[in-house]
Each structure stands twice: as C-alpha cells, then as structure tokens.
N, C-alpha and C positions, 0 to 999 in steps of 0.2 A: 236168439240173443243170449241164451244161457251159456254159450261158448265164448262170449265177449265179457270177460270178467272186468268189473269196475268201469264199464263203458257208460257214457251219458246217452240216455234215450231222448229222442226228439219226436214230437208229433206235429204234423202239418196238415191243416185243412185248407183246401183250395177249391175254386170254381173255374170250370173250363166251358167255353161255349163253342169249342171246335176250332177257334181261331186265336183266341186270347185266353191266357191263364192268369188269374188273380189269386194270390195267396191271401187267405183270410187271416191267418195267424200262425206263427211258429211258437210252439210251446216246448220249453226245456223242462224235462222231468227232474224232480228233486231226487227221487230214488234212482238207483242205478238200473241199467238194463237187466232184465231178469225178473224184476217185480212187475206184476200185471199192470198194464197202463191204466186200468180203471182204479187201481189201488194207490197209484203214485200221485203225489202232489206235483204240480207243474206251474211254471211261470211264463206269462206272455207280457212283454217280449222276453226272450232268453236273458238270464241274469249273469251268465258266466261264459257263454260260447264266444269264441273268437269271431270277429267280423268276417274273416275269410271263410270260416266254416258255414256261417249263415248264408253267405253268397253262394257257396257250393250247393247248399240245401235248396235254396230258391231256384237255382238253375236246373238242378236235377228234377225238382217237382214240376217245373214247366215242361221239360222234355218228356217226362213220364205221362203227363196228362194229354199232351198232343199226340204222342205215339200210340197211346191206348184208345184215343178217340173218345175221351170222356165228354159227356154232356151233362153238366150239373156238378154236384159235389164230389170231391175225392179226398181221401185221407191217406197220408203216407207216414209210416213209422221208420225213423232212422236210428242208428246208433253211431256215436262219435267216440273213437278211441285212438289215442296217440296221434291226433291230427288227421285221422282218416275217417271218412263218412261211409257207413254201410247202410244199405237198404234192408230193413227187416221185413216189411210187408207193404203192399199197395192195395188199397181198397177203393174201388170205383163206386163209392156210395157215401152217404152221410155217416158221420161218426158221433159217438156220445159227447164229443168235445164241442160240437157245433153250437149248442146253446151258450156254453162258456165263452167261446170266441166271439159270438155275436154280442154278448153283453160287454165284453172287454173292449171291442172296437166300435160299438154303437151302430152296427149294420146287421140287418136281418138276413143272415146267410141262407137260411132255409127258404125264405120267400124269393130271394134273388135266384137261387138254384132252381126252384120250381118254375120260375118264369123262363129261365134259360132252357130248361127241358121242354118247355112249350114253344120254343122257337125264337125267343128274344135273344138279343146280343148284349153282352156286358156293357158295351159302349152306349147303347140305348138306355140302359139302366143307371148309368152314371157311376159304375163301379169298375174302374180301369187300372187301379194300382193298389199295392199293399198299403194298409194303414198301420203305422207303427206308433202306438200311443206313447205319451210322455210319462204315463203312470204304469205301475206294475199291477197285473192281475194275477193272483195266485189261486189255483184250484186245489182244494184239499178233499180227500175222501173221508166219508163218515162210515164208521164200522159199528157193527151190532154187538161188539164183544161184551158190553155191559149186560146184555140180555143172555149171553151164552158164555158164562164165565169159565167154562171148562175148555174153551177154544184157545189155542195158542195164538198170540197176537203177531207172531213173526210173519213177515210178508214174503211172498214168493210168486211163482207163475200162475197160481190159481187165485181168481178174484174173490175177495172176501168182503168188499165194501158194499153198502146198500144205499148210498147217497153221496151227494157232493155239496160243498159250500165254496164260497168265494170271498177273497179279501182284496181290496183295491187301495193302493196308496202310491205316493210319488217315490217312495223308497221301498226297495225289495224287502228289507227286514221288517218294516211295519206292515206291509201287505201280507207277508207270511204269518206274522203274529196275529193279525185280524182273522186270517183263515183258520188258525189253530183255535182261537177263541170260539169261532162259530162251530167248529167241529167238536167242541167240548173237551179240548186238550189244551187249556190255557197254560201258558208258559210262566214260570216263576221269575221274579226279579231278584231273589235272594234265597239263601238256604244252602243245602248240601246236595251235590250231584254225585250219584253212584255210577261208576264207570266199569264196564267189563267188556272188552272188545277182543275179537279174534286176533291172533298173532300177526297176521299180514297187515293189520290196520293200527298197530301200536304206534308207529311213527306218525301216521297221518291224523290220529286223534289228538295229537299234542296241540295243534292250532286251536280247535274249538275249545278244548279244556283251558288253554292259556287265556282265551277270551273271557271265559266264565270266571276264572281265578282273578283276573284283573278287575272284574266287576264285583268282587267280594265273595264269591261262592267258595265254600269248603268242598273238598274232594275226598271221597272214599273209593277205593278201587281194589279189584282182585289182584293177586300177587304179580302175575305177569304184566298186567297193565300198569300197576303202581311202579314197578321196576323201571319201565320205559318212560313213564312220566317223570320219575326222579332223575333219570339221565338227562332230561331236558330242563331240570331245575324246577319242576312242578311237584310240590309236596302233596302226598296223598296218604291217607290212613289206610292201611291194608286190612281187608276183610276176607273171610273165607267164602269160597263158592259153596253152594248148597250141599253138594256131595262131600265136601271137606268137613262138615259138621258145624254145629252152632258154637258161637254166634256167626251167622252167615248172612248173605245178601238179602234173602227173603225176610229174615228176622228183623234186619235193620229197616227195611221198608215198612213192615207191619208195626214197628215201634213209632212211626210217624215222623222220623228224623230226616227223611229223604224228600227233596223237592223235585228232583228230575232224575230219570234213569236213562242211561245210554248203554245199550246191550246189543252187540252184534255177534253172530256165530257163523261158522263156516258150514259147508254142506254135510259134515260128518253127523250122522243121526244121533250118535251118543252125545255129542256136544250140544245139539239142539235139545235133547231130552234133559240133560244135566242143568240147562239154564231155564227150562220151562217154568219152574217154581218161582224164579225171580220175576219173570214177566207176568205171571198170574198174580203175584203179590202186588205188583204195581197197578194192575187192573182193578183188583179188589179195593185197594186203598185210594184209588182215584189219582194216582201219581202220573204226571205226563211222562211219556217214554219215547225213545228213539230206537228203532231197530236196524237202522242203516247209518253208515258214516255220513252220507250226504244229508240225511235228515238232521243229524247232530250238528253239522256245519250250519245248515239253514237256521236251526233253532238257536244256536249261539249268536248268529247275526241278528235274529229277531229279538232275542233278549237284550242284546246291546242297544238295539234301536228303542226298545221299550224303556230302558234305563236312561237313555239320553233325552227322550222327548215323549210326552204323552200322546196317545192316539187321538187323532182328529177324525171327524166324520163329515163327509160331503155326500150330497144326494147323487144318484146315478145320472140324473139330468144335468147337474153341474159338471160332472166328469165328462159326459159325452159332449157337452157344449165346448169343452176345451180341446177336443180332438179336431185337428185341421181337416177340412174337406179335401177330398181327392177328385 
C-alpha cells in the first residue's frame, strides 16, 4: 500500500459458512493507505466511498471467501484510488476490528463465527445479509505519546497505538468528534489553527481551512502553505519553520496561542526531522493535532458539527434497537 499514494484504505470483516458469505461491516479508513490499519481511524458505514465502489468491494469479498474455502471469519484490506479497487491483503481469520464491528451493528460476530466453525449454517443462525446501520460508528486509535514524549507522533506503516475508542452518532462529524474526545484529543470550536503541509497538499488543504475560517478560526501558516492559502482568498499570518529561526511554529504553540495543529510531511527524512519539534511542542502543550490531510478534513467536519449542534448521548441499547433486523 505504500506505493498507492493518497489511496483510501478499506477494511472488511465477513463470515463465510462455505455456501453463504455475509459481510459484517465495511470500514473506510480516515488516514490514507500507508498508515498502519491499527493506527488509522475508520468509519462504519463508509462516509465518502462511492456506492459503485462499495458494491465492487462486497462482490470481491464474497468471491474471495468462497474461493478460499473460509469457514468462519475473514478480513480483507482494500485500497481505492482513482475509482479502482486494489486488494492489499486477505486474512482468513478474525481481525482486531471484529469487536468494533460487532458493537456497531449489534451482532456478536465472534460467537456467530465460532458456531459456523462448529458446523452451523448462517441461515440457521439468522444472519443472512449485511447490516447497514443508520448511524455512523467511528473507531479512533489511542496513542501512548503522552508517556513517551520523545516519540514522534507522525503516523506510518509501523503500529504505534495501544488501544481504541469508539464514537457513535447519526452524523459522521459528530461521531468523529465523540471518538476524538474519548481518545483525549478534544477538538476546539474556536481559536487559532497552525498549518504547515507538504507541497503536494497545498491545494487540497484549502477546503478544510476554509471551513475553519468560516467558523471564525484564525490561521497561521508556514510560508509555502500561507502563499497557497492566500491564492484561494484565505488570509493567514506567516510564521517561520523551526529551522528558519525564532519566532517559529514551536514557539507559537508553547506560547499557548494555538488551538489546533495541522502538519503533514513527505517521505524526505530531512523534512520529517525539521518538523519534529513542531509536533513535539503540540504534544507537550496538549494541543490537538492532525498529521494527515484526511484527518484534517475529518476534523474540520467534526468541528463544524460541534459548532452547529451540541453532542447528544444515547445508550448502546437504544442504538441497537434502532437497527433493522435482517
């Protein structure tokens, strides 16, 4: 998946009894392919995938399960790029996402799979078609960075998370916001956002920043990012990168003036090293941060949802009761 730049990763959990395949859930990752699946947030059902791609993924999952002769649980990881679906890996076993999917759809997938492995059929167990909830369930990873403050918070192919949390709501933005709160990364509804993104993402960051500006946020940005924001009519105060000298990005974070940090870097080791002080400052000061463009988009949507409506709470029993039986 590291060769598919800016692809959307998708996780699928399914149960097969040798004759019938039932998909438990399709999870669209927030972070792009290349970030370890255990570190990426994800949404069930998908929040942006085209219906045609979802149908293609469902069809491929069924064919894979039957061809491989799976009895029980199966997990498939896909990548979607430019309208094409790629298979990253197929695992004829339970995945770490099974508890999340079970809670999202209200069905005990591990129990059903165990019974299938013991010879039962899915039709006997009353689980014969995919459940697509009306609510969004967002899984977010929990990281131990507060305990290990020398560690870089930048995400990549090596798994760094040590736990997971979940947010559920009828709107994706609010579900994502709930998950962030539970992960200790509460999103602000006002203040200043500091932006420094890699050159390839200068144009694509405009949308999320425009959303935040419309909500009343002020923007400070490094030179290249500020220039491209200005070209889109978004005013940003220019600030130095750390290696350019004080006052720089880390200084501004440590002064307490920054409410949100958006910082992405490319694969160049020097660029990663140059921006490490910025990310460490955000961690020390407890400032929420996004290290991928996709996370920045989701965070902007979540902040807009928080500004528009206060978060409500429903019990899991109430949520499961609203899911139609299959």
